[in-house]
DRENTI-990177 format. One record per residue: residue number from 0; residue in three letters; x, y, z of N, C-alpha, C in turn. Coordinates in Angstrom, 2 decimals. Example, Ala and Ser with C-alpha at 12.3 -4.5 7.8 and 13.67 -1.06 7.14 Angstrom:
2
<site seq="0" type="ALA" n_c1="13.19" n_c2="-5.69" n_c3="7.80" ca_c1="12.30" ca_c2="-4.50" ca_c3="7.80" c_c1="13.20" c_c2="-3.30" c_c3="7.80"/>
<site seq="1" type="SER" n_c1="12.85" n_c2="-2.25" n_c3="7.08" ca_c1="13.67" ca_c2="-1.06" ca_c3="7.14" c_c1="12.90" c_c2="0.03" c_c3="7.87"/>
***
This chain:
101
<site seq="0" type="UNK" n_c1="-11.94" n_c2="31.65" n_c3="-3.70" ca_c1="-10.69" ca_c2="31.08" ca_c3="-4.16" c_c1="-10.78" c_c2="29.56" c_c3="-4.17"/>
<site seq="1" type="UNK" n_c1="-11.86" n_c2="28.99" n_c3="-4.62" ca_c1="-12.01" ca_c2="27.54" ca_c3="-4.65" c_c1="-11.48" c_c2="26.96" c_c3="-5.93"/>
<site seq="2" type="UNK" n_c1="-11.00" n_c2="25.71" n_c3="-5.85" ca_c1="-10.51" ca_c2="25.05" ca_c3="-7.03" c_c1="-11.65" c_c2="24.34" c_c3="-7.70"/>
<site seq="3" type="UNK" n_c1="-11.65" n_c2="24.33" n_c3="-9.02" ca_c1="-12.71" ca_c2="23.63" ca_c3="-9.74" c_c1="-12.45" c_c2="22.12" c_c3="-9.68"/>
<site seq="4" type="UNK" n_c1="-13.50" n_c2="21.33" n_c3="-9.96" ca_c1="-13.38" ca_c2="19.88" ca_c3="-9.89" c_c1="-12.44" c_c2="19.37" c_c3="-10.98"/>
<site seq="5" type="UNK" n_c1="-12.43" n_c2="20.00" n_c3="-12.14" ca_c1="-11.54" ca_c2="19.57" ca_c3="-13.23" c_c1="-10.09" c_c2="19.78" c_c3="-12.85"/>
<site seq="6" type="UNK" n_c1="-9.77" n_c2="20.86" n_c3="-12.18" ca_c1="-8.41" ca_c2="21.12" ca_c3="-11.78" c_c1="-7.96" c_c2="20.13" c_c3="-10.72"/>
<site seq="7" type="UNK" n_c1="-8.84" n_c2="19.77" n_c3="-9.80" ca_c1="-8.51" ca_c2="18.79" ca_c3="-8.77" c_c1="-8.28" c_c2="17.43" c_c3="-9.39"/>
<site seq="8" type="UNK" n_c1="-9.11" n_c2="17.04" n_c3="-10.36" ca_c1="-8.93" ca_c2="15.76" ca_c3="-11.04" c_c1="-7.62" c_c2="15.75" c_c3="-11.81"/>
<site seq="9" type="UNK" n_c1="-7.29" n_c2="16.85" n_c3="-12.47" ca_c1="-6.03" ca_c2="16.95" ca_c3="-13.20" c_c1="-4.83" c_c2="16.85" c_c3="-12.27"/>
<site seq="10" type="UNK" n_c1="-4.89" n_c2="17.49" n_c3="-11.11" ca_c1="-3.83" ca_c2="17.37" ca_c3="-10.13" c_c1="-3.66" c_c2="15.96" c_c3="-9.62"/>
<site seq="11" type="UNK" n_c1="-4.79" n_c2="15.28" n_c3="-9.34" ca_c1="-4.71" ca_c2="13.90" ca_c3="-8.85" c_c1="-4.15" c_c2="12.95" c_c3="-9.90"/>
<site seq="12" type="UNK" n_c1="-4.53" n_c2="13.13" n_c3="-11.15" ca_c1="-4.00" ca_c2="12.30" ca_c3="-12.22" c_c1="-2.48" c_c2="12.52" c_c3="-12.42"/>
<site seq="13" type="UNK" n_c1="-2.07" n_c2="13.77" n_c3="-12.31" ca_c1="-0.63" ca_c2="14.06" ca_c3="-12.43" c_c1="0.14" c_c2="13.46" c_c3="-11.28"/>
<site seq="14" type="UNK" n_c1="-0.44" n_c2="13.43" n_c3="-10.09" ca_c1="0.22" ca_c2="12.78" ca_c3="-8.95" c_c1="0.32" c_c2="11.28" c_c3="-9.17"/>
<site seq="15" type="UNK" n_c1="-0.70" n_c2="10.67" n_c3="-9.76" ca_c1="-0.66" ca_c2="9.24" ca_c3="-10.04" c_c1="0.39" c_c2="8.89" c_c3="-11.07"/>
<site seq="16" type="UNK" n_c1="0.56" n_c2="9.76" n_c3="-12.07" ca_c1="1.60" ca_c2="9.52" ca_c3="-13.07" c_c1="2.98" c_c2="9.68" c_c3="-12.46"/>
<site seq="17" type="UNK" n_c1="3.13" n_c2="10.69" n_c3="-11.60" ca_c1="4.43" ca_c2="10.91" ca_c3="-10.96" c_c1="4.77" c_c2="9.82" c_c3="-9.94"/>
<site seq="18" type="UNK" n_c1="3.74" n_c2="9.17" n_c3="-9.40" ca_c1="3.98" ca_c2="8.17" ca_c3="-8.37" c_c1="4.69" c_c2="6.95" c_c3="-8.88"/>
<site seq="19" type="UNK" n_c1="4.78" n_c2="6.78" n_c3="-10.17" ca_c1="5.49" ca_c2="5.64" ca_c3="-10.71" c_c1="7.00" c_c2="5.76" c_c3="-10.57"/>
<site seq="20" type="UNK" n_c1="7.49" n_c2="6.93" n_c3="-10.44" ca_c1="8.92" ca_c2="7.14" ca_c3="-10.30" c_c1="9.29" c_c2="7.33" c_c3="-8.84"/>
<site seq="21" type="UNK" n_c1="10.45" n_c2="6.83" n_c3="-8.47" ca_c1="10.86" ca_c2="6.90" ca_c3="-7.08" c_c1="11.15" c_c2="8.31" c_c3="-6.59"/>
<site seq="22" type="UNK" n_c1="11.78" n_c2="9.17" n_c3="-7.38" ca_c1="12.04" ca_c2="10.53" ca_c3="-6.85" c_c1="10.80" c_c2="11.40" c_c3="-6.72"/>
<site seq="23" type="UNK" n_c1="9.66" n_c2="10.90" n_c3="-7.16" ca_c1="8.46" ca_c2="11.73" ca_c3="-7.10" c_c1="8.03" c_c2="12.02" c_c3="-5.67"/>
<site seq="24" type="UNK" n_c1="8.33" n_c2="11.12" n_c3="-4.73" ca_c1="7.99" ca_c2="11.37" ca_c3="-3.33" c_c1="8.75" c_c2="12.57" c_c3="-2.83"/>
<site seq="25" type="UNK" n_c1="10.04" n_c2="12.68" n_c3="-3.18" ca_c1="10.84" ca_c2="13.82" ca_c3="-2.77" c_c1="10.33" c_c2="15.09" c_c3="-3.42"/>
<site seq="26" type="UNK" n_c1="9.96" n_c2="15.00" n_c3="-4.69" ca_c1="9.46" ca_c2="16.18" ca_c3="-5.41" c_c1="8.15" c_c2="16.66" c_c3="-4.78"/>
<site seq="27" type="UNK" n_c1="7.25" n_c2="15.72" n_c3="-4.50" ca_c1="5.97" ca_c2="16.10" ca_c3="-3.89" c_c1="6.20" c_c2="16.68" c_c3="-2.49"/>
<site seq="28" type="UNK" n_c1="7.15" n_c2="16.12" n_c3="-1.74" ca_c1="7.48" ca_c2="16.64" ca_c3="-0.44" c_c1="8.04" c_c2="18.06" c_c3="-0.52"/>
<site seq="29" type="UNK" n_c1="8.87" n_c2="18.33" n_c3="-1.48" ca_c1="9.40" ca_c2="19.68" ca_c3="-1.66" c_c1="8.28" c_c2="20.64" c_c3="-2.04"/>
<site seq="30" type="UNK" n_c1="7.34" n_c2="20.16" n_c3="-2.86" ca_c1="6.22" ca_c2="21.01" ca_c3="-3.27" c_c1="5.33" c_c2="21.34" c_c3="-2.05"/>
<site seq="31" type="UNK" n_c1="5.05" n_c2="20.32" n_c3="-1.23" ca_c1="4.25" ca_c2="20.54" ca_c3="-0.03" c_c1="4.93" c_c2="21.53" c_c3="0.92"/>
<site seq="32" type="UNK" n_c1="6.24" n_c2="21.38" n_c3="1.08" ca_c1="6.98" ca_c2="22.29" ca_c3="1.96" c_c1="6.95" c_c2="23.69" c_c3="1.40"/>
<site seq="33" type="UNK" n_c1="7.10" n_c2="23.85" n_c3="0.10" ca_c1="7.05" ca_c2="25.16" ca_c3="-0.52" c_c1="5.67" c_c2="25.78" c_c3="-0.35"/>
<site seq="34" type="UNK" n_c1="4.61" n_c2="24.99" n_c3="-0.55" ca_c1="3.25" ca_c2="25.50" ca_c3="-0.36" c_c1="3.03" c_c2="25.91" c_c3="1.07"/>
<site seq="35" type="UNK" n_c1="3.57" n_c2="25.15" n_c3="2.00" ca_c1="3.36" ca_c2="25.53" ca_c3="3.41" c_c1="4.13" c_c2="26.79" c_c3="3.77"/>
<site seq="36" type="UNK" n_c1="5.29" n_c2="27.01" n_c3="3.18" ca_c1="6.02" ca_c2="28.26" ca_c3="3.45" c_c1="5.27" c_c2="29.46" c_c3="2.88"/>
<site seq="37" type="UNK" n_c1="4.76" n_c2="29.29" n_c3="1.64" ca_c1="3.97" ca_c2="30.37" ca_c3="1.04" c_c1="2.71" c_c2="30.62" c_c3="1.85"/>
<site seq="38" type="UNK" n_c1="2.03" n_c2="29.56" n_c3="2.27" ca_c1="0.85" ca_c2="29.69" ca_c3="3.10" c_c1="1.18" c_c2="30.33" c_c3="4.44"/>
<site seq="39" type="UNK" n_c1="2.35" n_c2="30.04" n_c3="4.99" ca_c1="2.77" ca_c2="30.65" ca_c3="6.24" c_c1="2.99" c_c2="32.13" c_c3="6.11"/>
<site seq="40" type="UNK" n_c1="3.59" n_c2="32.53" n_c3="4.99" ca_c1="3.81" ca_c2="33.96" ca_c3="4.75" c_c1="2.46" c_c2="34.68" c_c3="4.60"/>
<site seq="41" type="UNK" n_c1="1.56" n_c2="34.05" n_c3="3.85" ca_c1="0.21" ca_c2="34.63" ca_c3="3.70" c_c1="-0.51" c_c2="34.73" c_c3="5.05"/>
<site seq="42" type="UNK" n_c1="-0.37" n_c2="33.70" n_c3="5.87" ca_c1="-1.01" ca_c2="33.73" ca_c3="7.18" c_c1="-0.41" c_c2="34.82" c_c3="8.06"/>
<site seq="43" type="UNK" n_c1="0.90" n_c2="34.99" n_c3="8.01" ca_c1="1.55" ca_c2="36.05" ca_c3="8.77" c_c1="1.08" c_c2="37.42" c_c3="8.35"/>
<site seq="44" type="UNK" n_c1="0.93" n_c2="37.62" n_c3="7.03" ca_c1="0.46" ca_c2="38.92" ca_c3="6.52" c_c1="-0.98" c_c2="39.15" c_c3="6.97"/>
<site seq="45" type="UNK" n_c1="-1.85" n_c2="38.11" n_c3="6.90" ca_c1="-3.23" ca_c2="38.26" ca_c3="7.36" c_c1="-3.28" c_c2="38.50" c_c3="8.85"/>
<site seq="46" type="UNK" n_c1="-2.40" n_c2="37.87" n_c3="9.62" ca_c1="-2.38" ca_c2="38.08" ca_c3="11.07" c_c1="-1.99" c_c2="39.50" c_c3="11.41"/>
<site seq="47" type="UNK" n_c1="-0.99" n_c2="40.03" n_c3="10.69" ca_c1="-0.58" ca_c2="41.43" ca_c3="10.92" c_c1="-1.67" c_c2="42.40" c_c3="10.53"/>
<site seq="48" type="UNK" n_c1="-2.49" n_c2="42.03" n_c3="9.54" ca_c1="-3.60" ca_c2="42.89" ca_c3="9.13" c_c1="-4.81" c_c2="42.71" c_c3="10.02"/>
<site seq="49" type="UNK" n_c1="-4.81" n_c2="41.66" n_c3="10.85" ca_c1="-5.94" ca_c2="41.42" ca_c3="11.76" c_c1="-7.07" c_c2="40.62" c_c3="11.16"/>
<site seq="50" type="UNK" n_c1="-6.82" n_c2="39.90" n_c3="10.06" ca_c1="-7.87" ca_c2="39.15" ca_c3="9.36" c_c1="-7.68" c_c2="37.65" c_c3="9.42"/>
<site seq="51" type="UNK" n_c1="-6.79" n_c2="37.14" n_c3="10.24" ca_c1="-6.50" ca_c2="35.71" ca_c3="10.29" c_c1="-7.58" c_c2="34.93" c_c3="11.06"/>
<site seq="52" type="UNK" n_c1="-7.83" n_c2="33.72" n_c3="10.61" ca_c1="-8.74" ca_c2="32.83" ca_c3="11.36" c_c1="-7.98" c_c2="32.24" c_c3="12.53"/>
<site seq="53" type="UNK" n_c1="-8.68" n_c2="32.09" n_c3="13.64" ca_c1="-8.02" ca_c2="31.58" ca_c3="14.84" c_c1="-8.02" c_c2="30.04" c_c3="14.81"/>
<site seq="54" type="UNK" n_c1="-6.82" n_c2="29.45" n_c3="14.93" ca_c1="-6.68" ca_c2="28.02" ca_c3="15.07" c_c1="-6.64" c_c2="27.24" c_c3="13.78"/>
<site seq="55" type="UNK" n_c1="-7.54" n_c2="27.51" n_c3="12.84" ca_c1="-7.62" ca_c2="26.73" ca_c3="11.61" c_c1="-6.36" c_c2="26.87" c_c3="10.77"/>
<site seq="56" type="UNK" n_c1="-5.90" n_c2="28.06" n_c3="10.56" ca_c1="-4.74" ca_c2="28.25" ca_c3="9.71" c_c1="-3.49" c_c2="27.64" c_c3="10.33"/>
<site seq="57" type="UNK" n_c1="-3.38" n_c2="27.70" n_c3="11.63" ca_c1="-2.21" ca_c2="27.12" ca_c3="12.31" c_c1="-2.18" c_c2="25.61" c_c3="12.11"/>
<site seq="58" type="UNK" n_c1="-3.33" n_c2="24.95" n_c3="12.26" ca_c1="-3.39" ca_c2="23.50" ca_c3="12.12" c_c1="-3.06" c_c2="23.09" c_c3="10.68"/>
<site seq="59" type="UNK" n_c1="-3.64" n_c2="23.75" n_c3="9.69" ca_c1="-3.38" ca_c2="23.40" ca_c3="8.32" c_c1="-1.92" c_c2="23.65" c_c3="7.97"/>
<site seq="60" type="UNK" n_c1="-1.39" n_c2="24.77" n_c3="8.45" ca_c1="0.01" ca_c2="25.08" ca_c3="8.19" c_c1="0.93" c_c2="24.03" c_c3="8.78"/>
<site seq="61" type="UNK" n_c1="0.70" n_c2="23.60" n_c3="9.98" ca_c1="1.54" ca_c2="22.58" ca_c3="10.62" c_c1="1.40" c_c2="21.23" c_c3="9.91"/>
<site seq="62" type="UNK" n_c1="0.20" n_c2="20.88" n_c3="9.49" ca_c1="0.01" ca_c2="19.62" ca_c3="8.78" c_c1="0.78" c_c2="19.61" c_c3="7.46"/>
<site seq="63" type="UNK" n_c1="0.69" n_c2="20.72" n_c3="6.73" ca_c1="1.44" ca_c2="20.80" ca_c3="5.46" c_c1="2.94" c_c2="20.76" c_c3="5.67"/>
<site seq="64" type="UNK" n_c1="3.42" n_c2="21.49" n_c3="6.67" ca_c1="4.86" ca_c2="21.55" ca_c3="6.91" c_c1="5.39" c_c2="20.20" c_c3="7.37"/>
<site seq="65" type="UNK" n_c1="4.74" n_c2="19.57" n_c3="8.30" ca_c1="5.19" ca_c2="18.26" ca_c3="8.79" c_c1="5.04" c_c2="17.18" c_c3="7.71"/>
<site seq="66" type="UNK" n_c1="3.93" n_c2="17.24" n_c3="6.96" ca_c1="3.74" ca_c2="16.27" ca_c3="5.88" c_c1="4.79" c_c2="16.42" c_c3="4.79"/>
<site seq="67" type="UNK" n_c1="5.15" n_c2="17.65" n_c3="4.44" ca_c1="6.20" ca_c2="17.87" ca_c3="3.48" c_c1="7.54" c_c2="17.36" c_c3="3.95"/>
<site seq="68" type="UNK" n_c1="7.86" n_c2="17.61" n_c3="5.20" ca_c1="9.12" ca_c2="17.12" ca_c3="5.75" c_c1="9.19" c_c2="15.59" c_c3="5.78"/>
<site seq="69" type="UNK" n_c1="8.10" n_c2="14.94" n_c3="6.12" ca_c1="8.05" ca_c2="13.48" ca_c3="6.15" c_c1="8.19" c_c2="12.93" c_c3="4.75"/>
<site seq="70" type="UNK" n_c1="7.53" n_c2="13.55" n_c3="3.78" ca_c1="7.64" ca_c2="13.05" ca_c3="2.39" c_c1="9.04" c_c2="13.25" c_c3="1.82"/>
<site seq="71" type="UNK" n_c1="9.70" n_c2="14.34" n_c3="2.16" ca_c1="11.07" ca_c2="14.53" ca_c3="1.72" c_c1="11.96" c_c2="13.46" c_c3="2.32"/>
<site seq="72" type="UNK" n_c1="11.78" n_c2="13.20" n_c3="3.61" ca_c1="12.58" ca_c2="12.18" ca_c3="4.29" c_c1="12.33" c_c2="10.80" c_c3="3.69"/>
<site seq="73" type="UNK" n_c1="11.08" n_c2="10.46" n_c3="3.44" ca_c1="10.78" ca_c2="9.14" ca_c3="2.83" c_c1="11.36" c_c2="9.03" c_c3="1.42"/>
<site seq="74" type="UNK" n_c1="11.33" n_c2="10.11" n_c3="0.67" ca_c1="11.91" ca_c2="10.09" ca_c3="-0.67" c_c1="13.41" c_c2="9.87" c_c3="-0.64"/>
<site seq="75" type="UNK" n_c1="14.09" n_c2="10.55" n_c3="0.29" ca_c1="15.54" ca_c2="10.38" ca_c3="0.39" c_c1="15.88" c_c2="8.96" c_c3="0.83"/>
<site seq="76" type="UNK" n_c1="15.13" n_c2="8.44" n_c3="1.82" ca_c1="15.37" ca_c2="7.06" ca_c3="2.27" c_c1="15.11" c_c2="6.07" c_c3="1.13"/>
<site seq="77" type="UNK" n_c1="14.02" n_c2="6.29" n_c3="0.36" ca_c1="13.72" ca_c2="5.42" ca_c3="-0.77" c_c1="14.80" c_c2="5.43" c_c3="-1.83"/>
<site seq="78" type="UNK" n_c1="15.34" n_c2="6.62" n_c3="-2.15" ca_c1="16.44" ca_c2="6.71" ca_c3="-3.10" c_c1="17.68" c_c2="6.00" c_c3="-2.60"/>
<site seq="79" type="UNK" n_c1="17.96" n_c2="6.14" n_c3="-1.32" ca_c1="19.12" ca_c2="5.50" ca_c3="-0.73" c_c1="18.98" c_c2="3.98" c_c3="-0.76"/>
<site seq="80" type="UNK" n_c1="17.81" n_c2="3.46" n_c3="-0.44" ca_c1="17.59" ca_c2="2.03" ca_c3="-0.48" c_c1="17.67" c_c2="1.50" c_c3="-1.91"/>
<site seq="81" type="UNK" n_c1="17.18" n_c2="2.26" n_c3="-2.86" ca_c1="17.26" ca_c2="1.86" ca_c3="-4.27" c_c1="18.72" c_c2="1.80" c_c3="-4.73"/>
<site seq="82" type="UNK" n_c1="19.53" n_c2="2.74" n_c3="-4.31" ca_c1="20.96" ca_c2="2.71" ca_c3="-4.66" c_c1="21.65" c_c2="1.50" c_c3="-4.05"/>
<site seq="83" type="UNK" n_c1="21.31" n_c2="1.19" n_c3="-2.80" ca_c1="21.88" ca_c2="0.01" ca_c3="-2.15" c_c1="21.47" c_c2="-1.25" c_c3="-2.90"/>
<site seq="84" type="UNK" n_c1="20.20" n_c2="-1.34" n_c3="-3.31" ca_c1="19.72" ca_c2="-2.52" ca_c3="-4.04" c_c1="20.44" c_c2="-2.66" c_c3="-5.36"/>
<site seq="85" type="UNK" n_c1="20.60" n_c2="-1.57" n_c3="-6.08" ca_c1="21.30" ca_c2="-1.63" ca_c3="-7.37" c_c1="22.76" c_c2="-2.06" c_c3="-7.20"/>
<site seq="86" type="UNK" n_c1="23.39" n_c2="-1.59" n_c3="-6.15" ca_c1="24.79" ca_c2="-1.94" ca_c3="-5.88" c_c1="24.93" c_c2="-3.40" c_c3="-5.54"/>
<site seq="87" type="UNK" n_c1="24.04" n_c2="-3.92" n_c3="-4.74" ca_c1="24.10" ca_c2="-5.33" ca_c3="-4.31" c_c1="23.72" c_c2="-6.23" c_c3="-5.46"/>
<site seq="88" type="UNK" n_c1="22.83" n_c2="-5.82" n_c3="-6.30" ca_c1="22.34" ca_c2="-6.66" ca_c3="-7.39" c_c1="23.41" c_c2="-6.95" c_c3="-8.43"/>
<site seq="89" type="UNK" n_c1="24.35" n_c2="-6.04" n_c3="-8.60" ca_c1="25.38" ca_c2="-6.22" ca_c3="-9.62" c_c1="26.53" c_c2="-7.10" c_c3="-9.17"/>
<site seq="90" type="UNK" n_c1="26.58" n_c2="-7.46" n_c3="-7.91" ca_c1="27.69" ca_c2="-8.28" ca_c3="-7.40" c_c1="27.34" c_c2="-9.75" c_c3="-7.48"/>
<site seq="91" type="UNK" n_c1="28.37" n_c2="-10.60" n_c3="-7.60" ca_c1="28.08" ca_c2="-12.04" ca_c3="-7.60" c_c1="27.70" c_c2="-12.51" c_c3="-6.20"/>
<site seq="92" type="UNK" n_c1="26.96" n_c2="-13.64" n_c3="-6.15" ca_c1="26.55" ca_c2="-14.16" ca_c3="-4.87" c_c1="27.69" c_c2="-14.77" c_c3="-4.10"/>
<site seq="93" type="UNK" n_c1="28.57" n_c2="-15.42" n_c3="-4.82" ca_c1="29.72" ca_c2="-16.07" ca_c3="-4.18" c_c1="31.00" c_c2="-15.66" c_c3="-4.88"/>
<site seq="94" type="UNK" n_c1="32.04" n_c2="-15.53" n_c3="-4.10" ca_c1="33.34" ca_c2="-15.24" ca_c3="-4.67" c_c1="34.17" c_c2="-16.52" c_c3="-4.51"/>
<site seq="95" type="UNK" n_c1="34.59" n_c2="-17.08" n_c3="-5.65" ca_c1="35.34" ca_c2="-18.34" ca_c3="-5.65" c_c1="36.80" c_c2="-17.97" c_c3="-5.65"/>
<site seq="96" type="UNK" n_c1="37.49" n_c2="-18.37" n_c3="-4.54" ca_c1="38.90" ca_c2="-18.00" ca_c3="-4.44" c_c1="39.80" c_c2="-18.97" c_c3="-5.21"/>
<site seq="97" type="UNK" n_c1="39.44" n_c2="-20.22" n_c3="-5.27" ca_c1="40.24" ca_c2="-21.17" ca_c3="-6.08" c_c1="39.35" c_c2="-22.31" c_c3="-6.54"/>
<site seq="98" type="UNK" n_c1="39.74" n_c2="-22.91" n_c3="-7.61" ca_c1="38.97" ca_c2="-24.03" ca_c3="-8.16" c_c1="39.84" c_c2="-25.28" c_c3="-8.18"/>
<site seq="99" type="UNK" n_c1="39.22" n_c2="-26.42" n_c3="-8.08" ca_c1="39.94" ca_c2="-27.70" ca_c3="-8.18" c_c1="39.51" c_c2="-28.41" c_c3="-9.44"/>
<site seq="100" type="UNK" n_c1="40.45" n_c2="-29.01" n_c3="-10.08" ca_c1="40.18" ca_c2="-29.69" ca_c3="-11.34" c_c1="40.19" c_c2="-31.20" c_c3="-11.14"/>
***
């Protein structure tokens, strides 16, 4: 079940294209979390069947789950900071209450 080199290069290029947009971090985080849930279900099925690898699958599963959660959090924080920046940018620097002639 190995991935070919062309598929890996295609995935990396698509990640680079997506990295230009701010919500892409959240999207990638959701994808990682989804992959880890699917991998967790597969690991549970293999464990019930008695074919699971000891230790390796647990480590990879935890890394994917924690990495996905961190990327979702960073994406949400990035979107929040971008909204704050846009809101502040549209306001004037000074508010003049009265003028003298």
